[in-house]
Backbone as a chain_set.jsonl record, in Angstrom:
{"seq": "MNRFYDLTDDMREPERWHLRHPVDEHGQKIDPWQFTRGRRLEHPGTLRFPVRPDGRELEYTQDAFSTPVVHGRVVQLLERLGVRDVQFLPVHVDGHAGPWFILNALRVIRCIDEPRCRDVRHFTPEDGQPEKVGWYRVLSGMRIDPTKVGDARIFRPWGWTGALIVSEDLKQALEQEGITGPRFTEV", "coords": {"N": [[-101.505, -133.696, -50.701], [-102.176, -134.814, -47.173], [-103.268, -132.309, -44.607], [-102.272, -131.338, -41.075], [-102.983, -131.195, -37.725], [-102.564, -129.195, -34.405], [-104.15, -130.23, -31.683], [-105.735, -128.393, -29.566], [-106.806, -127.427, -26.247], [-109.349, -124.803, -26.422], [-108.516, -122.37, -24.794], [-109.738, -119.509, -24.602], [-112.511, -120.13, -24.453], [-115.473, -118.111, -22.861], [-115.979, -118.092, -19.639], [-115.548, -120.874, -18.647], [-115.007, -124.0, -17.914], [-112.117, -125.675, -15.457], [-110.096, -127.988, -15.109], [-108.388, -129.83, -12.994], [-105.511, -131.332, -11.496], [-105.778, -135.223, -12.12], [-106.819, -137.565, -10.055], [-106.869, -140.286, -8.019], [-109.219, -143.12, -6.857], [-109.036, -143.109, -4.099], [-108.189, -140.409, -3.754], [-105.599, -139.699, -4.342], [-103.466, -138.23, -5.867], [-102.346, -138.776, -9.467], [-100.068, -140.059, -12.038], [-99.869, -137.923, -14.527], [-98.495, -137.894, -16.889], [-98.296, -140.608, -18.363], [-99.987, -140.689, -19.841], [-99.523, -139.64, -21.88], [-97.565, -141.176, -23.545], [-98.215, -142.682, -25.163], [-99.057, -145.297, -25.454], [-100.749, -147.955, -24.742], [-102.9, -148.706, -21.77], [-103.144, -150.259, -18.95], [-106.371, -150.407, -17.008], [-107.037, -148.066, -15.2], [-108.36, -147.913, -12.5], [-110.638, -146.257, -10.778], [-110.868, -142.809, -11.584], [-110.675, -139.64, -11.194], [-111.451, -136.083, -12.236], [-110.803, -132.913, -10.335], [-112.537, -130.1, -10.585], [-111.659, -126.639, -11.14], [-111.851, -123.086, -11.415], [-114.962, -123.772, -11.412], [-117.253, -124.001, -14.337], [-118.722, -123.659, -17.974], [-118.919, -126.445, -19.086], [-117.132, -128.355, -21.433], [-116.706, -130.312, -24.375], [-114.401, -131.222, -25.53], [-111.535, -130.922, -23.325], [-108.32, -129.95, -21.974], [-106.783, -131.008, -19.225], [-104.388, -129.298, -16.498], [-102.043, -130.672, -17.322], [-102.176, -131.242, -19.839], [-103.548, -133.895, -20.633], [-106.306, -134.869, -22.243], [-109.58, -135.035, -22.369], [-112.758, -136.077, -22.979], [-116.265, -136.156, -24.016], [-118.635, -138.229, -23.992], [-119.709, -138.024, -26.587], [-117.678, -137.369, -28.148], [-116.235, -139.809, -28.319], [-118.178, -141.582, -29.524], [-118.231, -139.887, -31.921], [-115.61, -140.419, -32.973], [-115.001, -143.529, -32.753], [-117.062, -144.064, -34.971], [-116.086, -142.942, -36.879], [-114.18, -145.048, -37.682], [-111.766, -144.271, -36.219], [-108.701, -145.59, -35.126], [-105.816, -146.677, -32.721], [-106.397, -145.293, -30.516], [-107.257, -144.837, -27.107], [-109.663, -145.521, -24.854], [-110.076, -144.159, -21.373], [-112.779, -144.584, -19.193], [-113.835, -141.513, -16.911], [-114.274, -139.769, -14.101], [-115.828, -136.482, -13.62], [-115.864, -133.817, -11.383], [-118.835, -133.088, -10.388], [-120.062, -132.849, -13.005], [-122.215, -134.541, -14.802], [-121.652, -137.37, -17.242], [-121.05, -139.416, -20.082], [-117.79, -139.203, -19.539], [-113.982, -139.146, -20.752], [-110.633, -140.234, -20.547], [-108.507, -139.44, -23.239], [-106.539, -141.481, -24.719], [-103.83, -141.273, -26.769], [-102.494, -143.67, -28.745], [-100.036, -143.658, -30.495], [-96.873, -142.644, -31.366], [-94.967, -140.692, -33.103], [-92.026, -140.103, -34.976], [-91.839, -137.275, -36.427], [-91.548, -134.762, -36.519], [-90.561, -131.691, -38.25], [-87.663, -130.093, -38.569], [-86.1, -128.386, -39.55], [-88.35, -126.386, -40.386], [-89.688, -125.787, -37.981], [-89.748, -122.53, -35.448], [-88.571, -122.253, -33.437], [-85.994, -124.796, -32.183], [-84.601, -126.525, -29.558], [-82.818, -129.018, -28.168], [-82.602, -131.158, -25.497], [-79.722, -131.71, -23.955], [-76.566, -133.458, -22.689], [-75.614, -131.558, -20.664], [-77.633, -130.369, -19.583], [-78.599, -132.143, -17.197], [-80.27, -134.094, -17.145], [-80.739, -137.404, -18.077], [-82.414, -138.982, -19.372], [-83.761, -137.485, -20.768], [-81.731, -136.842, -22.62], [-81.816, -135.431, -26.289], [-84.569, -135.551, -26.853], [-86.978, -132.485, -27.345], [-86.276, -129.698, -25.785], [-87.244, -127.009, -26.259], [-89.915, -126.315, -28.008], [-91.044, -124.438, -30.599], [-93.462, -123.042, -32.966], [-94.19, -125.153, -34.245], [-93.775, -127.347, -36.64], [-94.682, -130.537, -38.858], [-93.59, -133.249, -41.129], [-95.52, -134.29, -43.015], [-95.043, -136.352, -44.98], [-94.003, -138.409, -43.242], [-95.709, -139.634, -41.537], [-97.635, -141.608, -42.537], [-100.491, -143.954, -42.191], [-101.589, -142.317, -39.902], [-104.15, -140.955, -38.277], [-104.552, -139.792, -35.484], [-102.174, -138.996, -32.901], [-99.125, -138.621, -31.362], [-96.351, -136.288, -31.428], [-92.918, -137.682, -31.4], [-90.709, -137.065, -29.166], [-91.696, -134.366, -28.295], [-94.419, -134.754, -26.843], [-96.149, -133.834, -25.282], [-97.855, -132.679, -27.052], [-101.017, -133.279, -29.33], [-101.712, -134.474, -31.924], [-103.836, -134.111, -35.046], [-105.476, -135.376, -38.034], [-106.994, -133.354, -40.901], [-109.241, -134.661, -41.447], [-110.128, -135.476, -39.522], [-110.306, -133.205, -38.115], [-111.915, -131.438, -39.551], [-114.535, -133.08, -39.17], [-114.999, -132.745, -36.038], [-115.42, -130.404, -35.966], [-117.654, -129.942, -37.824], [-119.564, -131.632, -36.271], [-120.193, -129.969, -34.007], [-118.637, -129.995, -31.604], [-117.617, -128.737, -28.747], [-115.303, -126.946, -27.321], [-112.459, -127.838, -28.964], [-109.419, -126.315, -30.393], [-107.46, -125.283, -33.029], [-104.334, -126.011, -34.599], [-102.217, -125.377, -37.335], [-99.95, -127.61, -38.502]], "CA": [[-100.868, -134.21, -49.236], [-102.812, -134.387, -45.711], [-102.801, -131.462, -43.227], [-102.456, -131.988, -39.737], [-103.256, -129.673, -36.757], [-102.34, -129.751, -33.137], [-105.431, -130.327, -31.156], [-105.191, -128.195, -28.166], [-108.098, -126.866, -25.22], [-109.511, -123.346, -26.309], [-108.826, -121.101, -23.448], [-110.797, -118.365, -25.004], [-113.849, -120.316, -24.074], [-115.613, -117.587, -21.756], [-116.806, -118.799, -18.387], [-114.942, -122.585, -19.062], [-114.301, -124.946, -16.505], [-111.167, -126.266, -15.216], [-109.867, -129.358, -14.909], [-107.045, -130.032, -12.506], [-104.641, -132.912, -11.786], [-106.438, -136.445, -12.087], [-106.834, -138.766, -8.658], [-107.435, -141.749, -7.826], [-110.149, -143.43, -5.512], [-108.603, -142.262, -2.759], [-108.036, -138.869, -3.518], [-104.051, -139.226, -4.391], [-102.589, -137.601, -7.541], [-101.638, -140.286, -10.067], [-98.867, -139.702, -12.587], [-100.687, -137.247, -16.083], [-97.793, -138.17, -18.103], [-98.544, -142.02, -18.553], [-101.532, -140.613, -20.774], [-98.71, -139.212, -23.43], [-96.434, -142.174, -23.753], [-98.641, -143.349, -26.728], [-99.141, -147.102, -24.719], [-101.946, -149.168, -23.995], [-103.145, -148.775, -20.132], [-104.358, -151.031, -18.037], [-107.661, -149.625, -16.636], [-106.244, -147.534, -13.961], [-109.306, -147.979, -11.616], [-111.854, -144.882, -10.737], [-110.09, -141.705, -11.703], [-111.902, -138.194, -11.274], [-111.112, -134.405, -12.308], [-111.502, -131.946, -9.607], [-113.061, -128.711, -11.131], [-111.371, -125.485, -10.377], [-112.774, -122.798, -11.458], [-116.419, -124.564, -12.3], [-117.803, -123.279, -15.108], [-119.246, -124.434, -18.651], [-118.28, -127.82, -19.681], [-116.34, -128.688, -23.15], [-116.79, -131.89, -24.864], [-113.198, -131.478, -25.604], [-110.87, -130.078, -22.753], [-107.31, -130.551, -21.102], [-106.428, -130.737, -18.118], [-103.119, -128.877, -16.353], [-100.921, -131.543, -18.128], [-102.542, -131.481, -21.287], [-104.483, -134.86, -20.679], [-107.595, -134.769, -23.126], [-110.771, -135.559, -21.631], [-113.63, -135.865, -23.866], [-117.193, -136.329, -23.466], [-118.904, -139.536, -25.129], [-119.868, -137.993, -27.929], [-116.407, -137.42, -29.121], [-115.841, -140.808, -28.723], [-119.104, -142.17, -30.304], [-118.121, -139.438, -33.166], [-114.363, -141.156, -33.301], [-115.944, -144.849, -33.078], [-117.938, -143.967, -35.943], [-115.076, -142.425, -38.243], [-113.148, -145.72, -37.732], [-110.393, -144.194, -35.879], [-107.949, -146.706, -34.214], [-104.979, -146.003, -32.338], [-106.876, -144.367, -29.062], [-108.113, -146.046, -26.106], [-110.689, -144.425, -23.916], [-110.37, -144.497, -20.07], [-113.723, -143.465, -18.349], [-113.471, -141.231, -15.466], [-115.37, -138.796, -13.224], [-115.745, -135.064, -13.524], [-116.438, -133.31, -10.225], [-120.063, -131.772, -10.638], [-120.539, -132.873, -14.43], [-122.636, -136.182, -15.758], [-120.757, -137.95, -18.286], [-119.695, -139.919, -19.748], [-116.197, -138.338, -19.713], [-113.155, -140.447, -21.057], [-109.653, -139.465, -20.858], [-108.564, -140.038, -24.779], [-105.075, -141.718, -24.682], [-103.814, -141.64, -28.035], [-101.732, -144.844, -28.609], [-98.864, -144.024, -31.235], [-96.031, -141.473, -31.099], [-94.372, -140.396, -34.316], [-90.855, -139.327, -35.141], [-92.095, -136.893, -37.613], [-90.997, -133.17, -36.469], [-89.564, -130.922, -39.3], [-86.782, -129.265, -37.504], [-86.193, -126.934, -40.174], [-89.506, -125.637, -40.477], [-90.094, -124.963, -36.862], [-89.455, -121.16, -35.371], [-87.797, -122.495, -32.447], [-85.799, -125.907, -31.849], [-83.598, -126.498, -28.846], [-82.818, -130.395, -27.385], [-81.904, -131.416, -24.156], [-78.155, -132.103, -23.887], [-76.312, -134.028, -21.209], [-75.687, -130.552, -19.853], [-78.988, -129.872, -18.662], [-78.709, -132.871, -16.047], [-81.526, -134.884, -17.154], [-80.229, -138.217, -19.328], [-83.561, -139.56, -19.714], [-84.473, -136.346, -21.809], [-81.307, -136.179, -24.152], [-82.265, -135.854, -27.799], [-85.932, -134.913, -26.743], [-86.999, -131.271, -27.61], [-86.435, -128.625, -24.958], [-88.063, -126.023, -26.951], [-90.048, -126.471, -29.794], [-92.287, -123.139, -31.404], [-93.365, -122.991, -34.502], [-94.13, -126.491, -34.822], [-94.401, -128.06, -38.003], [-94.123, -131.581, -38.709], [-93.253, -133.649, -41.591], [-96.626, -135.162, -43.345], [-94.454, -137.96, -45.242], [-93.281, -139.441, -42.188], [-96.613, -139.698, -40.89], [-98.254, -142.743, -42.709], [-102.13, -143.77, -42.248], [-101.845, -142.25, -38.881], [-104.721, -139.882, -37.894], [-104.429, -139.13, -34.771], [-100.757, -139.267, -32.411], [-98.477, -137.733, -30.688], [-95.046, -136.47, -32.152], [-91.844, -138.067, -30.612], [-90.321, -135.893, -28.414], [-92.872, -133.232, -27.848], [-95.3, -136.026, -26.555], [-97.357, -133.294, -24.977], [-98.96, -132.278, -28.198], [-101.887, -134.359, -29.805], [-102.109, -133.89, -33.505], [-104.807, -135.02, -35.555], [-105.804, -135.261, -39.472], [-107.573, -132.698, -41.264], [-110.463, -135.261, -41.817], [-111.034, -135.276, -37.764], [-110.397, -131.71, -37.435], [-113.433, -131.283, -39.843], [-115.476, -134.3, -38.247], [-115.244, -132.48, -35.13], [-115.994, -129.009, -36.308], [-119.291, -130.3, -37.979], [-120.564, -132.7, -35.274], [-120.207, -129.257, -33.215], [-117.681, -130.403, -30.551], [-116.954, -127.469, -28.162], [-113.735, -127.355, -26.862], [-110.995, -127.868, -29.164], [-108.5, -125.389, -30.737], [-106.766, -126.356, -34.124], [-103.305, -124.803, -35.087], [-101.898, -126.337, -38.44], [-98.641, -128.435, -38.039]], "C": [[-101.948, -133.838, -48.083], [-102.586, -133.357, -44.748], [-103.06, -131.974, -41.895], [-102.424, -130.682, -38.73], [-103.13, -130.226, -35.485], [-103.508, -129.146, -32.338], [-105.097, -129.701, -29.917], [-106.777, -127.646, -27.567], [-107.838, -125.317, -25.809], [-109.598, -122.723, -25.295], [-109.628, -120.06, -23.479], [-112.006, -118.576, -24.679], [-114.443, -119.176, -22.911], [-116.258, -118.477, -20.468], [-116.605, -120.227, -18.217], [-114.895, -122.96, -17.781], [-112.879, -125.056, -16.443], [-111.09, -127.146, -14.624], [-108.423, -129.644, -14.107], [-106.635, -131.279, -12.347], [-105.788, -134.306, -11.247], [-106.018, -137.185, -10.607], [-107.451, -139.856, -8.873], [-108.686, -142.125, -6.947], [-110.251, -142.679, -4.438], [-108.132, -140.95, -2.674], [-106.252, -138.392, -4.041], [-103.897, -138.871, -6.017], [-101.844, -139.063, -8.164], [-100.758, -139.222, -11.192], [-99.712, -138.902, -14.504], [-99.628, -137.635, -16.935], [-97.977, -139.691, -18.669], [-99.501, -141.652, -19.986], [-100.803, -140.013, -22.093], [-97.465, -139.786, -23.507], [-96.694, -142.954, -24.974], [-98.332, -144.959, -26.319], [-100.586, -147.314, -24.28], [-102.118, -148.904, -22.6], [-103.971, -149.616, -19.771], [-105.155, -150.158, -17.378], [-107.164, -149.289, -15.229], [-107.231, -147.392, -12.33], [-110.104, -146.469, -12.344], [-110.871, -143.547, -10.882], [-111.213, -140.721, -12.076], [-110.808, -137.223, -11.496], [-111.605, -133.687, -11.466], [-111.763, -130.742, -10.687], [-112.915, -127.662, -10.318], [-111.021, -124.242, -11.158], [-114.073, -123.54, -12.047], [-116.699, -123.417, -13.29], [-118.38, -124.552, -16.536], [-118.366, -125.585, -19.226], [-117.789, -127.743, -21.116], [-116.346, -130.178, -23.209], [-115.24, -132.308, -25.003], [-112.189, -130.343, -24.585], [-109.444, -130.863, -22.446], [-106.99, -129.97, -19.712], [-105.182, -129.643, -18.046], [-101.957, -129.239, -17.333], [-101.099, -131.853, -19.394], [-103.141, -132.974, -21.251], [-105.687, -134.416, -21.463], [-108.247, -135.564, -22.135], [-111.931, -134.977, -22.706], [-114.781, -136.377, -23.4], [-117.788, -137.711, -24.642], [-119.253, -139.036, -26.182], [-119.046, -137.889, -29.117], [-115.99, -138.934, -29.276], [-117.011, -141.692, -29.65], [-118.705, -141.364, -31.821], [-116.486, -140.466, -34.053], [-114.947, -142.659, -33.665], [-116.37, -144.696, -34.656], [-117.278, -143.902, -37.355], [-114.433, -143.715, -38.525], [-112.066, -145.847, -36.934], [-109.964, -145.327, -34.841], [-107.161, -145.705, -33.491], [-105.477, -145.188, -31.064], [-107.406, -145.373, -28.413], [-108.367, -144.573, -25.403], [-110.874, -144.97, -22.711], [-111.513, -144.083, -19.621], [-113.105, -143.272, -17.247], [-114.294, -140.014, -15.078], [-115.08, -137.714, -13.247], [-116.621, -134.374, -12.259], [-117.792, -132.306, -10.706], [-120.964, -131.83, -11.816], [-121.291, -134.306, -14.424], [-121.866, -136.041, -17.037], [-121.866, -138.332, -19.311], [-118.762, -138.83, -20.015], [-115.009, -139.707, -19.683], [-111.928, -139.616, -21.281], [-109.687, -140.285, -22.408], [-107.121, -140.437, -24.607], [-104.832, -142.345, -26.212], [-102.225, -142.388, -27.838], [-100.484, -145.32, -30.018], [-98.166, -142.939, -30.917], [-94.999, -141.729, -32.5], [-92.995, -139.92, -34.717], [-91.36, -138.312, -36.472], [-91.739, -135.123, -37.767], [-90.254, -132.501, -37.504], [-88.928, -129.8, -38.816], [-86.613, -127.834, -38.297], [-87.1, -125.978, -40.124], [-90.1, -124.782, -39.307], [-89.525, -123.743, -36.461], [-88.038, -121.598, -34.471], [-87.274, -123.886, -32.292], [-84.717, -126.107, -30.518], [-84.108, -128.01, -28.008], [-81.988, -130.201, -26.285], [-80.952, -132.082, -24.539], [-77.868, -132.826, -22.552], [-76.128, -132.682, -20.051], [-76.71, -130.107, -18.531], [-79.374, -131.213, -17.638], [-79.924, -133.915, -16.118], [-81.831, -136.02, -18.208], [-81.607, -138.658, -19.813], [-84.005, -138.591, -21.153], [-83.588, -136.356, -23.074], [-81.601, -136.492, -25.391], [-83.507, -135.148, -27.798], [-85.809, -133.307, -27.18], [-87.107, -130.649, -25.924], [-87.569, -127.668, -24.848], [-88.191, -126.419, -27.966], [-90.998, -125.491, -29.823], [-92.296, -123.179, -32.293], [-93.602, -124.264, -34.965], [-94.278, -126.913, -36.004], [-93.928, -129.624, -37.999], [-94.112, -132.217, -40.498], [-94.575, -134.772, -42.352], [-96.164, -136.664, -44.07], [-94.2, -139.013, -44.248], [-94.642, -140.106, -41.261], [-97.554, -140.967, -41.512], [-99.611, -142.543, -42.816], [-102.296, -142.983, -41.069], [-102.563, -140.764, -38.815], [-105.032, -138.753, -36.772], [-102.772, -139.743, -33.752], [-100.119, -138.296, -31.769], [-96.948, -137.437, -31.527], [-94.149, -136.82, -31.21], [-91.166, -137.067, -30.307], [-90.576, -134.45, -27.594], [-94.135, -134.018, -27.567], [-96.813, -135.285, -25.797], [-98.591, -132.612, -25.703], [-99.71, -133.511, -28.693], [-102.142, -133.881, -30.915], [-103.289, -135.227, -34.311], [-104.89, -134.353, -36.962], [-106.779, -134.126, -39.85], [-109.052, -133.561, -41.244], [-111.043, -135.291, -40.228], [-111.381, -134.018, -37.466], [-112.035, -131.13, -38.115], [-114.496, -132.378, -39.406], [-115.698, -133.447, -37.196], [-115.861, -131.284, -35.064], [-117.535, -129.305, -36.901], [-120.237, -130.971, -37.203], [-120.51, -131.367, -34.276], [-120.018, -129.209, -32.014], [-117.609, -129.367, -29.762], [-115.831, -127.78, -27.482], [-112.36, -126.983, -27.596], [-111.08, -126.367, -30.078], [-107.709, -126.154, -31.762], [-105.741, -125.567, -34.456], [-102.887, -126.08, -36.08], [-100.341, -126.571, -38.162], [-98.013, -128.918, -39.121]], "O": [[-102.506, -132.741, -48.06], [-101.627, -133.536, -43.997], [-103.879, -132.849, -41.615], [-101.979, -129.551, -38.925], [-103.431, -131.395, -35.243], [-103.807, -127.953, -32.291], [-104.293, -130.251, -29.164], [-107.74, -127.492, -28.317], [-106.773, -124.7, -25.793], [-110.694, -122.46, -24.8], [-110.215, -119.672, -22.469], [-112.768, -117.62, -24.54], [-113.828, -119.309, -21.853], [-116.977, -119.467, -20.605], [-117.494, -120.844, -17.63], [-114.76, -122.278, -16.765], [-112.281, -124.535, -17.384], [-111.8, -127.368, -13.644], [-107.387, -129.647, -14.773], [-107.179, -132.246, -12.88], [-106.437, -134.304, -10.201], [-104.845, -137.254, -10.239], [-108.305, -140.244, -9.67], [-109.126, -141.191, -6.276], [-111.102, -141.921, -3.97], [-107.721, -140.439, -1.633], [-105.778, -137.258, -4.105], [-104.31, -139.416, -7.04], [-101.166, -139.959, -7.662], [-100.779, -137.992, -11.192], [-99.956, -139.648, -15.452], [-100.072, -137.715, -18.08], [-97.604, -139.705, -19.842], [-99.59, -142.379, -20.975], [-101.382, -139.918, -23.174], [-96.418, -139.14, -23.537], [-95.911, -143.627, -25.644], [-97.473, -145.656, -26.859], [-101.271, -146.688, -23.471], [-100.983, -148.888, -22.124], [-105.151, -149.784, -20.077], [-104.666, -149.057, -17.125], [-106.943, -150.096, -14.326], [-106.808, -146.872, -11.298], [-110.187, -145.916, -13.44], [-110.026, -143.463, -9.991], [-112.185, -140.811, -12.825], [-109.635, -137.344, -11.144], [-112.829, -133.564, -11.513], [-110.984, -130.637, -11.634], [-113.507, -127.456, -9.259], [-109.882, -124.236, -11.623], [-114.063, -123.85, -13.239], [-116.451, -122.224, -13.12], [-118.469, -125.771, -16.391], [-117.252, -125.468, -19.735], [-118.258, -126.876, -21.853], [-116.07, -131.004, -22.339], [-114.826, -133.426, -24.694], [-112.056, -129.166, -24.919], [-109.328, -132.079, -22.594], [-106.967, -128.815, -19.288], [-104.827, -129.084, -19.084], [-101.192, -128.487, -17.937], [-100.361, -132.598, -20.039], [-103.186, -133.273, -22.445], [-106.035, -133.282, -21.133], [-107.808, -136.409, -21.355], [-112.015, -133.83, -23.144], [-114.67, -137.085, -22.399], [-117.384, -137.976, -25.774], [-119.062, -139.854, -27.082], [-119.246, -138.09, -30.315], [-115.428, -139.278, -30.315], [-116.568, -142.478, -30.487], [-118.817, -142.033, -32.849], [-116.371, -140.948, -35.18], [-115.317, -142.901, -34.814], [-115.785, -145.415, -35.466], [-117.581, -144.412, -38.433], [-114.0, -143.75, -39.677], [-111.426, -146.883, -36.757], [-110.674, -145.831, -33.971], [-107.373, -144.494, -33.43], [-104.686, -144.329, -30.674], [-107.876, -146.434, -28.824], [-107.882, -143.443, -25.331], [-111.566, -145.979, -22.572], [-111.463, -142.855, -19.551], [-112.314, -143.982, -16.625], [-114.936, -139.386, -15.92], [-113.915, -137.538, -12.89], [-117.85, -134.413, -12.203], [-117.768, -131.181, -11.204], [-122.067, -131.298, -11.934], [-120.65, -135.212, -13.892], [-121.543, -135.039, -17.675], [-123.012, -137.903, -19.449], [-118.988, -137.776, -20.61], [-115.018, -140.746, -19.023], [-111.934, -138.584, -21.952], [-110.396, -141.226, -22.764], [-106.418, -139.479, -24.287], [-105.31, -143.354, -26.73], [-101.24, -142.019, -27.199], [-100.129, -146.423, -30.434], [-98.725, -142.142, -30.163], [-94.427, -142.781, -32.786], [-93.151, -138.699, -34.728], [-91.163, -138.797, -37.586], [-91.692, -134.448, -38.795], [-89.087, -132.887, -37.578], [-89.473, -128.709, -38.65], [-86.848, -126.682, -37.933], [-86.799, -124.815, -39.856], [-90.688, -123.702, -39.351], [-88.51, -123.578, -37.137], [-86.861, -121.357, -34.736], [-88.281, -124.59, -32.225], [-83.685, -125.522, -30.847], [-85.185, -128.218, -27.45], [-81.041, -129.437, -26.1], [-81.081, -132.99, -25.361], [-78.614, -132.849, -21.573], [-76.429, -132.77, -18.86], [-76.654, -129.76, -17.351], [-80.556, -131.261, -17.3], [-80.401, -134.446, -15.115], [-82.745, -135.929, -19.028], [-81.692, -138.576, -21.039], [-84.441, -138.981, -22.236], [-84.007, -136.092, -24.201], [-81.678, -137.673, -25.73], [-83.666, -134.216, -28.586], [-84.684, -132.84, -27.359], [-87.87, -131.089, -25.064], [-88.423, -127.476, -23.982], [-87.362, -126.806, -28.789], [-91.911, -125.639, -29.011], [-91.233, -123.361, -32.888], [-93.23, -124.536, -36.106], [-95.421, -126.66, -36.384], [-92.984, -129.991, -37.299], [-94.758, -131.462, -41.226], [-94.481, -135.987, -42.177], [-96.681, -137.761, -43.856], [-94.198, -140.229, -44.436], [-94.477, -140.98, -40.409], [-98.375, -141.314, -40.663], [-100.119, -141.523, -43.281], [-103.507, -142.777, -40.991], [-102.011, -139.705, -39.114], [-105.452, -137.598, -36.838], [-102.352, -140.877, -33.98], [-100.59, -137.165, -31.647], [-96.466, -138.345, -32.204], [-94.377, -136.38, -30.083], [-90.981, -136.155, -31.112], [-89.982, -133.792, -26.74], [-95.022, -133.724, -28.368], [-97.954, -135.738, -25.708], [-99.687, -132.202, -25.322], [-99.226, -134.634, -28.554], [-102.804, -132.847, -30.997], [-103.466, -136.442, -34.22], [-104.545, -133.193, -37.189], [-107.545, -133.903, -38.912], [-110.031, -132.868, -40.968], [-112.22, -135.142, -39.899], [-112.356, -133.643, -36.813], [-112.97, -130.621, -37.497], [-115.612, -131.868, -39.499], [-116.896, -133.164, -37.222], [-116.745, -131.048, -34.241], [-118.507, -128.822, -36.32], [-121.457, -130.94, -37.371], [-120.992, -131.829, -33.241], [-120.777, -128.64, -31.229], [-117.402, -128.531, -30.642], [-115.525, -128.919, -27.128], [-111.469, -126.232, -27.2], [-112.023, -125.633, -30.371], [-107.321, -127.311, -31.598], [-106.013, -124.383, -34.653], [-103.068, -127.279, -35.868], [-99.639, -125.709, -37.633], [-96.984, -129.582, -38.992]]}, "num_chains": 1, "name": "protein.A"}
């Protein structure tokens, strides 16, 4: 059975850069959560990421809202591997030549294996956020049920869409290619 990993930004990287809230061509903040909904987006125009503090760029990184930003090398690798279910939106990263892209995963799969997770708590009507009822309020030690994933190689888990999950073959390919910045936690 295939293994899966939560792909995050390795915050242990020394002297690394930190991407801030994405902004449009007028410097206005945009909704960063649109990149976690698993939907293809119309080209949003010229987006850019301010960098503070500046430092060593990473080929895989996430902004403060877990938006994955990747270098063109990552795009080329995923295209070479035939990865579908992703959209790459070109962006500018202040002070860093690209090409840079937002990686927008286009699949959301109901696959969290609650009994195997360390702590699971759901939003309830009493939380006062009716649009989130049933979604996860707390989820630690996330585990997924691989039998519910099908042929997906990159996706977000339903109810906890801030997480980006990749298959073992993608993890190995990113490592073998020497892509800087990713951190993998088996789920």
